[in-house]
VOTOR-793573 format. One record per residue (C-alpha): chain; x, y, z. Coordinates in nm, 4 decimals, decimal comma. Layout:
BEGIN
pt c A | xx X | yy Y | zz Z
...
//
This chain:
BEGIN
pt c A | xx 11,1601 | yy 11,1239 | zz 10,0289
pt c A | xx 11,4544 | yy 10,9813 | zz 10,2252
pt c A | xx 11,6949 | yy 11,2444 | zz 10,0974
pt c A | xx 11,4636 | yy 11,5250 | zz 10,2053
pt c A | xx 11,4137 | yy 11,3689 | zz 10,5477
pt c A | xx 11,7869 | yy 11,3223 | zz 10,5921
pt c A | xx 11,8457 | yy 11,6886 | zz 10,5133
pt c A | xx 11,5765 | yy 11,7908 | zz 10,7612
pt c A | xx 11,7311 | yy 11,5761 | zz 11,0328
pt c A | xx 12,0779 | yy 11,7182 | zz 10,9669
pt c A | xx 11,9472 | yy 12,0734 | zz 10,9874
pt c A | xx 11,7508 | yy 11,9910 | zz 11,3013
pt c A | xx 12,0576 | yy 11,8389 | zz 11,4633
pt c A | xx 12,2571 | yy 12,1575 | zz 11,3995
pt c A | xx 11,9976 | yy 12,3985 | zz 11,5387
pt c A | xx 11,9092 | yy 12,4635 | zz 11,8987
pt c A | xx 11,6132 | yy 12,2481 | zz 12,0032
pt c A | xx 11,2859 | yy 12,4299 | zz 12,0473
pt c A | xx 11,1785 | yy 12,4654 | zz 12,4084
pt c A | xx 10,9266 | yy 12,2015 | zz 12,5030
pt c A | xx 10,6487 | yy 12,2605 | zz 12,7489
pt c A | xx 10,7041 | yy 12,0763 | zz 13,0715
pt c A | xx 10,4683 | yy 11,7901 | zz 13,1313
pt c A | xx 10,3310 | yy 11,7128 | zz 13,4761
pt c A | xx 10,5607 | yy 11,4799 | zz 13,6709
pt c A | xx 10,3104 | yy 11,1947 | zz 13,6508
pt c A | xx 10,2882 | yy 11,1992 | zz 13,2680
pt c A | xx 10,6271 | yy 11,1569 | zz 13,0993
pt c A | xx 10,6581 | yy 11,3248 | zz 12,7599
pt c A | xx 10,7150 | yy 11,0706 | zz 12,4830
pt c A | xx 10,8940 | yy 11,1712 | zz 12,1673
pt c A | xx 10,7012 | yy 11,1296 | zz 11,8443
pt c A | xx 10,8198 | yy 10,8319 | zz 11,6407
pt c A | xx 10,8058 | yy 10,8571 | zz 11,2630
pt c A | xx 10,7394 | yy 10,5198 | zz 11,1029
pt c A | xx 10,7980 | yy 10,4181 | zz 10,7442
pt c A | xx 10,7054 | yy 10,0984 | zz 10,5601
pt c A | xx 10,9572 | yy 9,9370 | zz 10,3252
pt c A | xx 10,8178 | yy 9,6635 | zz 10,1002
pt c A | xx 11,0227 | yy 9,4238 | zz 9,8924
pt c A | xx 10,9878 | yy 9,0871 | zz 9,7229
pt c A | xx 11,2901 | yy 8,8986 | zz 9,8603
pt c A | xx 11,2521 | yy 8,6368 | zz 10,1345
pt c A | xx 11,3734 | yy 8,7287 | zz 10,4826
pt c A | xx 11,6726 | yy 8,4948 | zz 10,4445
pt c A | xx 11,8015 | yy 8,6758 | zz 10,1311
pt c A | xx 12,1097 | yy 8,8938 | zz 10,1488
pt c A | xx 11,9064 | yy 9,1896 | zz 10,0150
pt c A | xx 11,6729 | yy 9,1707 | zz 10,3146
pt c A | xx 11,9703 | yy 9,1637 | zz 10,5501
pt c A | xx 12,1134 | yy 9,4745 | zz 10,3823
pt c A | xx 11,7774 | yy 9,6534 | zz 10,4041
pt c A | xx 11,7524 | yy 9,5573 | zz 10,7710
pt c A | xx 12,1007 | yy 9,6934 | zz 10,8450
pt c A | xx 12,0035 | yy 10,0180 | zz 10,6692
pt c A | xx 11,6821 | yy 10,0468 | zz 10,8729
pt c A | xx 11,8705 | yy 9,9753 | zz 11,1961
pt c A | xx 12,1266 | yy 10,2439 | zz 11,1135
pt c A | xx 11,8498 | yy 10,5002 | zz 11,0581
pt c A | xx 11,6897 | yy 10,4050 | zz 11,3892
pt c A | xx 12,0244 | yy 10,4281 | zz 11,5671
pt c A | xx 12,1226 | yy 10,7620 | zz 11,4114
pt c A | xx 11,7859 | yy 10,9174 | zz 11,4960
pt c A | xx 11,7847 | yy 10,7716 | zz 11,8480
pt c A | xx 11,4702 | yy 10,5771 | zz 11,7704
pt c A | xx 11,2731 | yy 10,8759 | zz 11,6374
pt c A | xx 11,2625 | yy 10,7270 | zz 11,2869
pt c A | xx 11,1751 | yy 10,3616 | zz 11,2359
pt c A | xx 11,1650 | yy 10,1743 | zz 10,9071
pt c A | xx 10,9503 | yy 9,8607 | zz 10,9272
pt c A | xx 11,0518 | yy 9,6141 | zz 10,6579
pt c A | xx 10,8020 | yy 9,3858 | zz 10,4870
pt c A | xx 10,9842 | yy 9,1075 | zz 10,2994
pt c A | xx 10,8539 | yy 8,8349 | zz 10,0690
pt c A | xx 10,5699 | yy 9,0409 | zz 9,9214
pt c A | xx 10,4009 | yy 9,0561 | zz 10,2626
pt c A | xx 10,2836 | yy 9,4166 | zz 10,2132
pt c A | xx 10,2684 | yy 9,4403 | zz 9,8337
pt c A | xx 10,3090 | yy 9,1886 | zz 9,5537
pt c A | xx 10,5936 | yy 9,2363 | zz 9,3058
pt c A | xx 10,3532 | yy 9,3225 | zz 9,0256
pt c A | xx 10,1911 | yy 9,5905 | zz 9,2457
pt c A | xx 10,5041 | yy 9,7257 | zz 9,4167
pt c A | xx 10,5280 | yy 10,0496 | zz 9,2161
pt c A | xx 10,1575 | yy 10,1344 | zz 9,2429
pt c A | xx 10,1708 | yy 10,0503 | zz 9,6143
pt c A | xx 10,4575 | yy 10,2944 | zz 9,6564
pt c A | xx 10,2890 | yy 10,5739 | zz 9,4603
pt c A | xx 9,9555 | yy 10,4984 | zz 9,6293
pt c A | xx 10,1005 | yy 10,5306 | zz 9,9801
pt c A | xx 10,0675 | yy 10,1692 | zz 10,0911
pt c A | xx 10,4436 | yy 10,1713 | zz 10,1482
pt c A | xx 10,6974 | yy 10,4520 | zz 10,1807
pt c A | xx 10,9969 | yy 10,2672 | zz 10,0334
pt c A | xx 10,9934 | yy 9,9782 | zz 9,7880
pt c A | xx 11,2299 | yy 9,7632 | zz 9,5870
pt c A | xx 11,0611 | yy 9,7864 | zz 9,2489
pt c A | xx 11,1470 | yy 9,5469 | zz 8,9695
pt c A | xx 11,1035 | yy 9,7515 | zz 8,6539
pt c A | xx 11,0105 | yy 9,4489 | zz 8,4374
pt c A | xx 10,6994 | yy 9,4096 | zz 8,6552
pt c A | xx 10,5895 | yy 9,7672 | zz 8,5786
pt c A | xx 10,6703 | yy 9,7813 | zz 8,2075
pt c A | xx 10,3982 | yy 10,0371 | zz 8,1354
pt c A | xx 10,5637 | yy 10,2744 | zz 8,3814
pt c A | xx 10,9254 | yy 10,2012 | zz 8,2783
pt c A | xx 10,9370 | yy 10,1395 | zz 7,9009
pt c A | xx 11,2782 | yy 10,3033 | zz 7,8530
pt c A | xx 11,4322 | yy 10,1440 | zz 8,1606
pt c A | xx 11,3385 | yy 9,8129 | zz 8,0031
pt c A | xx 11,6357 | yy 9,8513 | zz 7,7699
pt c A | xx 11,8361 | yy 9,6661 | zz 8,0322
pt c A | xx 11,6207 | yy 9,3589 | zz 7,9722
pt c A | xx 11,7769 | yy 9,3163 | zz 7,6283
pt c A | xx 12,0641 | yy 9,0677 | zz 7,5898
pt c A | xx 12,3145 | yy 9,3134 | zz 7,4439
pt c A | xx 12,6310 | yy 9,2185 | zz 7,6233
pt c A | xx 12,7123 | yy 9,3923 | zz 7,9509
pt c A | xx 12,9760 | yy 9,1483 | zz 8,0730
pt c A | xx 12,9171 | yy 9,2015 | zz 8,4455
pt c A | xx 12,6890 | yy 9,3435 | zz 8,7119
pt c A | xx 12,9181 | yy 9,6446 | zz 8,7573
pt c A | xx 12,9170 | yy 9,7239 | zz 8,3843
pt c A | xx 12,5384 | yy 9,6820 | zz 8,3711
pt c A | xx 12,4881 | yy 9,9311 | zz 8,6548
pt c A | xx 12,7260 | yy 10,1806 | zz 8,4929
pt c A | xx 12,5433 | yy 10,1483 | zz 8,1610
pt c A | xx 12,2004 | yy 10,1964 | zz 8,3218
pt c A | xx 12,3123 | yy 10,4962 | zz 8,5277
pt c A | xx 12,4743 | yy 10,6593 | zz 8,2253
pt c A | xx 12,1514 | yy 10,6194 | zz 8,0285
pt c A | xx 11,9482 | yy 10,7486 | zz 8,3238
pt c A | xx 12,1701 | yy 11,0547 | zz 8,3697
pt c A | xx 12,1711 | yy 11,1440 | zz 7,9990
pt c A | xx 11,8041 | yy 11,0807 | zz 7,9230
pt c A | xx 11,5432 | yy 11,3218 | zz 8,0572
pt c A | xx 11,2765 | yy 11,0858 | zz 7,9191
pt c A | xx 11,4156 | yy 10,7984 | zz 8,1253
pt c A | xx 11,4334 | yy 11,0149 | zz 8,4386
pt c A | xx 11,0720 | yy 11,1174 | zz 8,3752
pt c A | xx 10,9707 | yy 10,7531 | zz 8,4289
pt c A | xx 11,0620 | yy 10,8071 | zz 8,7959
pt c A | xx 10,8955 | yy 11,1487 | zz 8,8354
pt c A | xx 10,6430 | yy 11,0259 | zz 9,0934
pt c A | xx 10,9087 | yy 10,8808 | zz 9,3246
pt c A | xx 11,2554 | yy 10,9579 | zz 9,4559
pt c A | xx 11,5049 | yy 10,7060 | zz 9,3181
pt c A | xx 11,7430 | yy 10,6140 | zz 9,6010
pt c A | xx 11,9566 | yy 10,3584 | zz 9,4196
pt c A | xx 11,9461 | yy 10,1213 | zz 9,1288
pt c A | xx 12,0930 | yy 9,7879 | zz 9,0449
pt c A | xx 12,1132 | yy 9,5611 | zz 8,7461
pt c A | xx 12,1392 | yy 9,1877 | zz 8,7968
pt c A | xx 12,4457 | yy 9,0012 | zz 8,6787
pt c A | xx 12,4346 | yy 8,8293 | zz 8,3392
pt c A | xx 12,2426 | yy 8,5032 | zz 8,3564
pt c A | xx 12,2966 | yy 8,1956 | zz 8,1436
pt c A | xx 12,0180 | yy 7,9727 | zz 8,0199
pt c A | xx 12,1014 | yy 7,6064 | zz 8,0637
pt c A | xx 11,9314 | yy 7,3262 | zz 7,8741
pt c A | xx 11,9413 | yy 6,9504 | zz 7,9192
pt c A | xx 11,8832 | yy 6,8803 | zz 7,5498
pt c A | xx 12,0035 | yy 7,0650 | zz 7,2469
pt c A | xx 12,2470 | yy 7,3506 | zz 7,2225
pt c A | xx 12,1618 | yy 7,7209 | zz 7,2297
pt c A | xx 12,5015 | yy 7,8710 | zz 7,2938
pt c A | xx 12,5606 | yy 8,1566 | zz 7,5356
pt c A | xx 12,2607 | yy 8,3863 | zz 7,5551
pt c A | xx 12,2773 | yy 8,6438 | zz 7,8324
pt c A | xx 11,9587 | yy 8,7791 | zz 7,9888
pt c A | xx 11,9633 | yy 9,1044 | zz 8,1844
pt c A | xx 11,7058 | yy 9,2310 | zz 8,4287
pt c A | xx 11,6922 | yy 9,5877 | zz 8,5568
//
């Protein structure tokens, strides 16, 4: 949805504005504000929330306040387990969806949950995007939404106070 709206705004900015009827002097014309809701699971103090907020502020600035993205952190609009269905159902317009929480919807994307050895975050993202770009079945998992970006968390180590497990890496998409 964002990509389509961006294209519309770019085209609108290049065209001559349509003439607007003049309002009586006592009633100032107010421009219509388009509002979007962005739901995510991170707390407001998390770096992700700060990045989302900067993004929303940039959209507001570039559209001169005509487009506003209200951000709902910490599951305040939708719970993590319901984030995808909330997005598809129209409760929110943008969402940070954790694919492990919607396994029925993203069975192929779940491959990134397997501990198979991507040594870093960057490699994990490259691997996921390569799979996504090559697999029409994987892209079909996102048919109801517009995927804006993806990320794969960095490898995580499990630490134990007793016993020895070795180095097992867990990946989350």
